[in-house]
DSSP file (Angstrom, degrees, kcal/mol; ACC not computed):
  #  RESIDUE AA STRUCTURE BP1 BP2  ACC     N-H-->O    O-->H-N    N-H-->O    O-->H-N    TCO  KAPPA ALPHA  PHI   PSI    X-CA   Y-CA   Z-CA
    1    1 A Q     >        0   0    0      0, 0.0     4,-2.2     0, 0.0     5,-0.2   0.000 360.0 360.0 360.0 -35.9   -0.1  -14.7  -21.2
    2    2 A E  H  >  +     0   0    0      1,-0.2     4,-2.5     2,-0.2     5,-0.2   0.909 360.0  50.7 -58.3 -41.8   -1.4  -14.2  -17.7
    3    3 A E  H  > S+     0   0    0      1,-0.2     4,-2.6     2,-0.2    -1,-0.2   0.885 108.7  51.8 -64.8 -38.5    0.4  -17.3  -16.5
    4    4 A A  H  > S+     0   0    0      2,-0.2     4,-2.2     1,-0.2    -1,-0.2   0.900 110.5  48.0 -64.5 -40.3    3.7  -16.0  -18.1
    5    5 A Q  H  X S+     0   0    0     -4,-2.2     4,-2.2     2,-0.2    -2,-0.2   0.914 111.9  50.1 -65.5 -43.1    3.3  -12.7  -16.2
    6    6 A R  H  X S+     0   0    0     -4,-2.5     4,-2.1     1,-0.2    -2,-0.2   0.919 111.3  48.2 -61.1 -44.9    2.6  -14.5  -13.0
    7    7 A A  H  X S+     0   0    0     -4,-2.6     4,-2.3     1,-0.2    -1,-0.2   0.889 109.2  53.8 -62.2 -40.3    5.7  -16.7  -13.5
    8    8 A K  H  X S+     0   0    0     -4,-2.2     4,-2.4     2,-0.2    -2,-0.2   0.925 108.5  49.3 -61.2 -45.8    7.8  -13.6  -14.3
    9    9 A K  H  X S+     0   0    0     -4,-2.2     4,-2.4     1,-0.2    -1,-0.2   0.904 113.0  46.0 -62.6 -42.5    6.7  -11.9  -11.0
   10   10 A H  H  X S+     0   0    0     -4,-2.1     4,-2.2     2,-0.2    -1,-0.2   0.862 110.3  54.4 -70.5 -33.4    7.5  -14.9   -8.9
   11   11 A H  H  X S+     0   0    0     -4,-2.3     4,-2.3     2,-0.2    -2,-0.2   0.910 109.1  48.1 -63.0 -43.3   10.9  -15.3  -10.7
   12   12 A V  H  X S+     0   0    0     -4,-2.4     4,-2.3     2,-0.2    -2,-0.2   0.939 110.8  50.9 -61.5 -47.5   11.8  -11.7   -9.8
   13   13 A A  H  X>S+     0   0    0     -4,-2.4     5,-2.0     1,-0.2     4,-0.6   0.890 110.5  49.2 -59.4 -39.8   10.7  -12.3   -6.2
   14   14 A A  H ><5S+     0   0    0     -4,-2.2     3,-0.8     1,-0.2    -1,-0.2   0.914 110.5  50.1 -65.4 -43.3   12.9  -15.5   -6.1
   15   15 A K  H 3<5S+     0   0    0     -4,-2.3    -2,-0.2     1,-0.2    -1,-0.2   0.883 113.2  46.9 -62.6 -37.5   15.9  -13.6   -7.6
   16   16 A L  H 3<5S-     0   0    0     -4,-2.3    -1,-0.2    -5,-0.2    -2,-0.2   0.536 106.1-130.1 -83.8  -5.7   15.5  -10.8   -5.0
   17   17 A L  T <<5 -     0   0    0     -3,-0.8    -3,-0.2    -4,-0.6     2,-0.1   0.914  33.0-163.1  57.1  45.2   15.1  -13.3   -2.1
   18   18 A I      < -     0   0    0     -5,-2.0    -1,-0.2    -6,-0.1    26,-0.0  -0.392  11.6-179.3 -65.7 131.1   12.0  -11.6   -0.9
   19   19 A E    >   -     0   0    0     -3,-0.1     3,-2.1    -2,-0.1    23,-0.1  -0.890  38.8 -76.9-128.5 159.2   11.0  -12.5    2.6
   20   20 A P  T 3  S+     0   0    0      0, 0.0    24,-0.2     0, 0.0    23,-0.2  -0.282 117.8  17.7 -56.2 136.2    8.1  -11.5    4.9
   21   21 A G  T 3  S+     0   0    0     22,-3.2    23,-0.2     1,-0.3    22,-0.1   0.257  88.6 140.5  87.8 -13.3    8.5   -8.0    6.3
   22   22 A M    <   -     0   0    0     -3,-2.1    23,-3.3    20,-0.2     2,-0.5  -0.351  51.8-127.4 -64.4 141.3   11.2   -7.0    3.8
   23   23 A R  E     -a   45   0A   0     21,-0.2     2,-0.4    -3,-0.1    23,-0.2  -0.806  28.8-174.0 -94.0 131.2   10.9   -3.4    2.5
   24   24 A V  E     -a   46   0A   0     21,-2.6    23,-2.8    -2,-0.5     2,-0.6  -0.986  17.2-155.3-128.3 132.9   10.7   -3.0   -1.3
   25   25 A L  E     -a   47   0A   0     -2,-0.4     2,-0.9    21,-0.2    23,-0.2  -0.945  10.1-164.6-105.0 115.7   10.8    0.2   -3.3
   26   26 A D  E >   -a   48   0A   0     21,-2.9    23,-2.6    -2,-0.6     3,-0.8  -0.823   7.3-164.0-103.9  93.2    9.1   -0.4   -6.7
   27   27 A I  E 3  S+a   49   0A   0     -2,-0.9    23,-0.1     1,-0.3    21,-0.1  -0.664  78.1  15.1 -79.5 125.9   10.1    2.6   -8.9
   28   28 A G  T 3  S+     0   0    0     21,-2.0    -1,-0.3    -2,-0.4    22,-0.2   0.894  77.8 169.9  76.9  42.9    7.9    2.8  -12.0
   29   29 A C    X   -     0   0    0     20,-2.2     3,-2.5    -3,-0.8     4,-0.4   0.588  13.7-173.8 -68.4 -10.6    5.4    0.4  -10.5
   30   30 A G  T 3  S-     0   0    0     19,-0.3    -1,-0.2     1,-0.3    29,-0.2  -0.327  70.9  -3.1  57.9-126.3    2.8    1.1  -13.2
   31   31 A W  T 3  S-     0   0    0     27,-0.1    -1,-0.3    28,-0.1    31,-0.1   0.434 103.3-109.3 -81.3  -2.2   -0.5   -0.6  -12.5
   32   32 A G  S <> S+     0   0    0     -3,-2.5     4,-2.9    17,-0.1     5,-0.3   0.574  72.5 138.8  91.4   9.1    1.1   -2.2   -9.4
   33   33 A G  H  > S+     0   0    0     -4,-0.4     4,-1.9     1,-0.2     5,-0.1   0.923  76.2  37.7 -56.9 -53.7    1.2   -5.9  -10.6
   34   34 A L  H  > S+     0   0    0     -5,-0.3     4,-2.8     2,-0.2     5,-0.2   0.919 117.1  52.3 -64.9 -43.9    4.7   -6.7   -9.1
   35   35 A A  H  > S+     0   0    0     -6,-0.2     4,-2.1     1,-0.2     5,-0.2   0.895 109.5  49.3 -61.9 -40.3    4.1   -4.7   -6.0
   36   36 A L  H  X S+     0   0    0     -4,-2.9     4,-2.9     2,-0.2     5,-0.4   0.911 111.5  49.1 -63.5 -43.2    0.8   -6.5   -5.4
   37   37 A T  H  X>S+     0   0    0     -4,-1.9     4,-2.6    -5,-0.3     5,-0.7   0.934 111.4  48.6 -61.1 -48.5    2.4   -9.9   -5.8
   38   38 A L  H  X5S+     0   0    0     -4,-2.8     6,-2.1     1,-0.2     4,-0.9   0.900 117.7  41.2 -62.8 -40.9    5.3   -9.1   -3.5
   39   39 A A  H  X5S+     0   0    0     -4,-2.1     4,-0.8     4,-0.2    -2,-0.2   0.932 123.0  37.3 -71.7 -46.4    2.9   -7.8   -0.8
   40   40 A R  H  <5S+     0   0    0     -4,-2.9    -3,-0.2    -5,-0.2    -2,-0.2   0.945 128.4  28.6 -74.4 -49.3    0.2  -10.4   -1.1
   41   41 A D  H  <5S+     0   0    0     -4,-2.6    -3,-0.2    -5,-0.4    -1,-0.2   0.681 132.7  29.4 -90.9 -18.8    2.3  -13.6   -1.8
   42   42 A Y  H  <<S-     0   0    0     -4,-0.9   -20,-0.2    -5,-0.7    -3,-0.2   0.469  96.2-122.5-122.4  -6.2    5.6  -12.8    0.0
   43   43 A G     <  +     0   0    0     -4,-0.8   -22,-3.2    -6,-0.2    -4,-0.2   0.724  55.6 156.1  70.9  20.6    4.5  -10.5    2.8
   44   44 A A        -     0   0    0     -6,-2.1     2,-0.7   -24,-0.2    -1,-0.2  -0.425  47.4-126.0 -76.5 155.0    6.8   -7.7    1.7
   45   45 A R  E     -a   23   0A   0    -23,-3.3   -21,-2.6    -2,-0.1     2,-0.4  -0.917  39.3-167.8-100.5 111.7    6.1   -4.1    2.7
   46   46 A V  E     -ab  24  71A   0     24,-2.9    26,-2.8    -2,-0.7     2,-0.6  -0.838  24.0-164.2-113.4 135.8    6.1   -2.4   -0.7
   47   47 A L  E     -ab  25  72A   0    -23,-2.8   -21,-2.9    -2,-0.4     2,-0.4  -0.973  18.0-162.1-112.8 114.0    6.2    1.3   -1.7
   48   48 A G  E     -a   26   0A   0     24,-3.4     2,-0.4    -2,-0.6   -21,-0.2  -0.819   3.3-165.0-100.0 138.3    5.2    1.7   -5.4
   49   49 A V  E     +a   27   0A   0    -23,-2.6   -20,-2.2    -2,-0.4   -21,-2.0  -0.986  15.3 160.9-125.6 128.5    6.1    4.9   -7.2
   50   50 A T        -     0   0    0     -2,-0.4   -23,-0.0    23,-0.3    -2,-0.0  -0.987  35.7-145.8-141.9 150.0    4.5    5.9  -10.6
   51   51 A L  S    S+     0   0    0     -2,-0.3     2,-0.5     5,-0.0     3,-0.1   0.658  77.1  92.7 -84.8 -19.7    4.3    9.3  -12.3
   52   52 A S     >  -     0   0    0      1,-0.2     4,-2.4     2,-0.0     5,-0.1  -0.667  60.3-159.2 -84.1 121.6    0.9    8.5  -13.9
   53   53 A E  H  > S+     0   0    0     -2,-0.5     4,-2.6     2,-0.2     5,-0.2   0.891  95.4  53.5 -63.1 -39.5   -2.1    9.6  -11.8
   54   54 A E  H  > S+     0   0    0      1,-0.2     4,-2.0     2,-0.2    -1,-0.2   0.937 111.0  44.6 -62.3 -45.9   -4.3    7.0  -13.6
   55   55 A Q  H  > S+     0   0    0      1,-0.2     4,-3.0     2,-0.2     5,-0.3   0.905 112.2  53.4 -63.7 -41.7   -1.9    4.2  -12.8
   56   56 A H  H  X S+     0   0    0     -4,-2.4     4,-2.5     1,-0.2     5,-0.2   0.922 108.3  49.4 -61.2 -45.1   -1.7    5.4   -9.2
   57   57 A K  H  X S+     0   0    0     -4,-2.6     4,-2.0     1,-0.2    -1,-0.2   0.926 115.4  42.9 -60.7 -45.3   -5.4    5.5   -8.7
   58   58 A L  H  X S+     0   0    0     -4,-2.0     4,-2.6     2,-0.2    -2,-0.2   0.922 115.0  48.4 -71.0 -42.0   -5.9    2.0  -10.1
   59   59 A A  H  X S+     0   0    0     -4,-3.0     4,-2.2   -29,-0.2    -2,-0.2   0.919 113.2  48.2 -64.1 -41.6   -2.9    0.5   -8.2
   60   60 A A  H  X S+     0   0    0     -4,-2.5     4,-2.3    -5,-0.3    -1,-0.2   0.887 112.6  48.9 -65.0 -38.6   -4.0    2.0   -4.9
   61   61 A Q  H  X S+     0   0    0     -4,-2.0     4,-2.9    -5,-0.2    -2,-0.2   0.903 110.0  51.2 -66.7 -41.4   -7.6    0.7   -5.5
   62   62 A R  H  X S+     0   0    0     -4,-2.6     4,-1.6     2,-0.2    -2,-0.2   0.900 111.2  48.3 -63.7 -39.6   -6.2   -2.7   -6.2
   63   63 A A  H  <>S+     0   0    0     -4,-2.2     5,-2.4     2,-0.2     4,-0.5   0.924 113.6  46.7 -64.8 -45.1   -4.2   -2.7   -3.0
   64   64 A A  H ><5S+     0   0    0     -4,-2.3     3,-1.2     1,-0.2    -2,-0.2   0.920 110.7  52.0 -62.5 -44.4   -7.2   -1.5   -1.0
   65   65 A D  H 3<5S+     0   0    0     -4,-2.9    -1,-0.2     1,-0.3    -2,-0.2   0.840 110.7  48.7 -59.7 -35.4   -9.4   -4.1   -2.6
   66   66 A A  T 3<5S-     0   0    0     -4,-1.6    -1,-0.3    -5,-0.2    -2,-0.2   0.514 110.9-123.1 -84.3  -6.2   -6.9   -6.8   -1.7
   67   67 A G  T < 5 +     0   0    0     -3,-1.2     2,-1.2    -4,-0.5    -3,-0.2   0.835  51.2 163.6  68.7  31.1   -6.7   -5.6    1.9
   68   68 A L    > < +     0   0    0     -5,-2.4     3,-1.1     1,-0.2    -1,-0.2  -0.701  17.2 173.0 -93.1  95.6   -2.9   -5.1    1.6
   69   69 A A  T 3  S+     0   0    0     -2,-1.2    -1,-0.2     1,-0.2    -5,-0.1   0.708  77.0  64.2 -69.9 -20.3   -1.8   -2.9    4.4
   70   70 A G  T 3  S+     0   0    0     -3,-0.1   -24,-2.9    -7,-0.1     2,-0.5   0.292  89.3  80.3 -88.7  11.5    1.8   -3.5    3.4
   71   71 A L  E <   +b   46   0A   0     -3,-1.1     2,-0.4   -26,-0.2   -24,-0.2  -0.976  52.5 178.5-123.4 124.7    1.5   -1.9    0.1
   72   72 A T  E      b   47   0A   0    -26,-2.8   -24,-3.4    -2,-0.5   -12,-0.0  -0.992 360.0 360.0-124.0 129.4    1.6    1.9   -0.4
   73   73 A V              0   0    0     -2,-0.4   -23,-0.3   -26,-0.2   -13,-0.1   0.355 360.0 360.0-116.4 360.0    1.3    3.4   -3.9
C-alpha cells in the first residue's frame, strides 16, 4: 500500500507539471504526505493547510525533520 500511495503522489505531481520553485497551496493537507513529496522530490515551495491541530503538529514536525525549508504547514 505504501508503494501505491507513493505512486499516487508522483502521478499527481506529473499531472500538475510540478517544477522546482513552483508555489503550491495544499488545502486539506492532512498529515502532509503530498506536500512533503512535492517539496522534497520536486523542489516546490508548498503551503499546507489543515484544520486539525494534531495533523498540523505532525506535518510541521515531518517537514522540519526532513529539513524542508520550502514547506510551510
